C-alpha positions in Angstrom: 125.7 147.6 128.9 125.8 145.2 126.2 126.0 141.9 128.8 122.6 142.4 130.3 121.0 142.4 126.7 123.1 139.5 125.8 122.2 137.6 129.0 118.3 138.2 128.3 118.8 137.1 124.8 120.6 134.0 125.8 118.0 133.3 128.5 115.3 133.7 125.6 117.0 131.4 123.3 117.1 129.0 126.3 113.2 129.3 126.9 112.9 129.1 123.0 114.7 126.0 122.8 113.1 124.3 125.7 109.7 125.5 124.4 110.9 123.7 121.1 111.7 120.5 122.7 108.7 120.2 124.6 106.8 120.9 121.5 108.7 118.6 119.7 108.2 115.8 122.4 104.3 116.6 122.4 104.4 116.2 118.6 106.4 112.8 118.8 103.9 111.7 121.2 101.2 112.6 119.2 102.6 110.9 116.1 103.4 107.7 118.1 99.9 106.4 117.4 99.6 108.4 113.8 102.6 106.9 112.4 103.5 103.4 111.2 106.2 101.8 114.1 109.2 100.2 112.9 109.5 96.2 113.6 112.5 97.7 116.2 109.7 99.9 117.8 107.0 97.1 118.0 109.3 94.4 119.4 110.8 96.9 122.1 107.5 98.1 123.2 105.8 94.5 123.1 105.9 94.2 126.8 104.0 97.5 127.3 101.5 97.2 124.6 98.8 100.0 124.1 96.0 101.3 122.1 99.0 103.5 120.3 100.9 100.2 119.7 97.6 99.0 118.0 97.6 102.0 115.9 101.0 101.8 115.0 100.9 98.0 114.3 98.0 98.8 111.9 99.7 101.7 110.2 102.9 99.1 109.9 100.7 96.5 108.3 98.8 98.9 105.9 101.8 100.4 104.3 103.6 96.8 104.5 100.5 95.5 102.5 100.7 98.5 100.2 104.3 98.2 99.2 103.6 94.3 98.8 100.9 95.0 96.3 102.6 97.6 94.5 105.6 95.4 94.0 103.5 92.7 92.9 101.9 94.9 90.3 105.7 95.8 89.3 106.6 92.3 89.2 103.7 91.6 87.0 104.2 94.0 84.3 107.8 92.8 84.4 106.4 89.4 83.6 103.9 90.4 80.9 106.8 92.1 79.2 109.1 88.8 79.4 106.3 86.9 78.2 105.7 89.3 75.0 109.4 89.3 74.4 109.4 85.6 75.0 106.5 85.2 72.3 108.0 87.5 69.5 111.2 85.7 69.5 109.5 82.2 69.4 107.7 83.7 66.2 110.8 85.0 64.9 112.3 81.6 65.5 109.6 80.1 63.7 110.2 82.3 60.8 113.4 81.3 60.6 112.8 77.9 60.6 110.2 78.4 57.8 112.7 80.2 55.9 115.1 77.2 56.1 112.4 74.7 55.1 111.4 77.0 52.1 114.9 77.1 50.9 115.4 73.4 51.6 112.2 72.6 49.5 113.5 75.2 46.8 116.8 73.4 46.3 115.2 70.0 46.4 112.8 71.3 43.3 115.8 72.4 41.5 117.8 69.2 42.1 114.9 67.5 40.5 114.3 69.7 37.8 118.1 69.4 36.8 118.3 65.5 37.2 
């Protein structure tokens, strides 16, 4: 008696999995034009171009543009930090030079006084 129940359960699982597969395929087809395409997809489907391909290409280009802009902003921040550090080091270096010049002048004055 347990085998008819298990066979009906198995057929229910098969129907559920085939239904899930159909839903996944439908979602994938729907997402085809809603998502950014990869370069491989663009190349492979270039012979059969469609409106979905245009939408996928548009999404790809928008994402690429956004990534490029954000990376450019990050590089700008790094460059600003580098410039600030360079100016700070330049200031400290000039302070050291001025310290040496003051020491040199003081030693010159001491030598003139002692002579």
